[in-house]
C-alpha positions in Angstrom: -16.8 -39.2 -7.6 -19.2 -35.3 -9.2 -20.4 -35.6 -12.2 -20.2 -32.6 -14.0 -24.4 -32.2 -13.5 -23.9 -32.4 -10.2 -21.3 -30.6 -9.4 -22.7 -28.1 -11.4 -25.9 -28.6 -9.5 -23.6 -28.1 -5.9 -22.0 -25.0 -6.7 -25.7 -23.2 -7.9 -26.5 -25.3 -3.7 -24.1 -23.3 -2.2 -24.6 -19.6 -4.6 -28.1 -19.6 -3.8 -27.2 -20.0 -0.1 -24.7 -16.4 0.0 -26.7 -13.7 1.8 -28.1 -11.2 0.6 -24.8 -8.6 0.7 -22.5 -10.3 1.3 -19.5 -12.5 -1.3 -17.2 -15.1 -1.7 -15.5 -16.3 -3.6 -14.3 -19.1 -6.4 -12.7 -20.8 -4.4 -14.5 -20.2 -1.2 -17.1 -22.4 -3.3 -14.7 -25.9 -4.3 -13.0 -25.4 -1.1 -16.2 -25.8 0.3 -17.4 -28.2 -1.5 -14.3 -30.4 -0.6 -13.0 -29.4 -4.7 -9.7 -26.9 -3.5 -8.3 -26.9 -7.3 -11.7 -26.0 -9.0 -12.3 -22.9 -8.8 -12.3 -22.5 -12.5 -14.9 -25.0 -12.7 -16.8 -23.2 -10.2 -16.2 -20.4 -12.5 -18.0 -22.1 -15.5 -20.5 -23.6 -13.8 -21.4 -19.5 -12.5 -21.5 -19.0 -16.3 -23.5 -21.4 -17.0 -26.3 -20.6 -14.5 -28.2 -18.2 -16.7 -29.2 -21.6 -19.0 -31.9 -21.6 -15.4 -35.3 -20.7 -14.8 -34.3 -20.4 -11.1 -32.5 -17.4 -10.6 -28.5 -18.0 -8.8 -27.2 -14.9 -6.9 -24.1 -15.5 -9.3 -23.6 -12.1 -8.9 -21.8 -12.5 -5.8 -18.9 -14.7 -6.5 -16.2 -12.8 -7.0 -12.4 -13.8 -7.0 -10.0 -13.9 -4.1 -8.8 -10.9 -4.3 -12.8 -8.9 -4.7 -12.6 -8.0 -8.4 -15.7 -8.7 -10.6 -14.6 -11.2 -13.0 -17.5 -12.7 -14.0 -18.7 -9.7 -15.2 -18.7 -9.8 -19.1 -20.5 -13.0 -18.5 -23.9 -10.9 -17.6 -25.9 -9.4 -20.2 -24.7 -6.6 -20.2 -20.3 -5.4 -18.8 -22.2 -3.8 -15.7 -25.1 -6.0 -15.0 -22.8 -8.2 -12.1 -21.9 -4.4 -10.4 -25.3 -2.9 -10.0 -26.7 -5.8 -8.5 -24.1 -6.0 -6.3 -24.6 -2.1 -5.6 -28.4 -2.6 -5.3 -27.8 -5.0 -2.6 -25.4 -1.8 -1.0 -22.2 -3.2 -1.8 -20.0 -0.4 -3.0 -17.6 -1.0 -6.3 -14.8 0.7 -7.5 -12.7 -0.3 -10.6 -14.4 -3.4 -10.6 -13.1 -4.2 -7.2 -15.6 -4.9 -4.4 -14.8 -2.0 -1.4 -15.0 -3.6 2.4 -14.5 -7.0 0.0 -13.0 -9.0 4.2 -15.6 -7.2 5.5 -18.1 -8.6 2.4 -16.7 -11.8 2.8 -19.0 -14.6 3.2 -17.2 -18.2 3.9 -19.4 -21.0 3.1 -17.6 -22.9 4.7 -17.5 -21.7 7.8 -21.9 -21.2 7.6 -23.2 -24.4 5.8 -20.6 -27.1 7.4 
């Protein structure tokens, strides 16, 4: 069984693998890690990643509908959208446009 620390580290490993210009979901990361019911814990891990020394591209993780639900955990609420738009990901009303096309499935790409 994973400890909270090792679970968080596994979340960071998967999140670092998300390609530039792509997004994934909390649930997709949880499923990839073999814990399909742990979407919220993935969110907790990503909310904590700002305390780390290395960069974790948490801005690339959205909810299952493409919504920027984690935006309030960035330095300012517009930063998540700014980071996504800097990768040519269009966001309207806090939702990734063309979410299905931008979606990256860690289960298909890491396993």
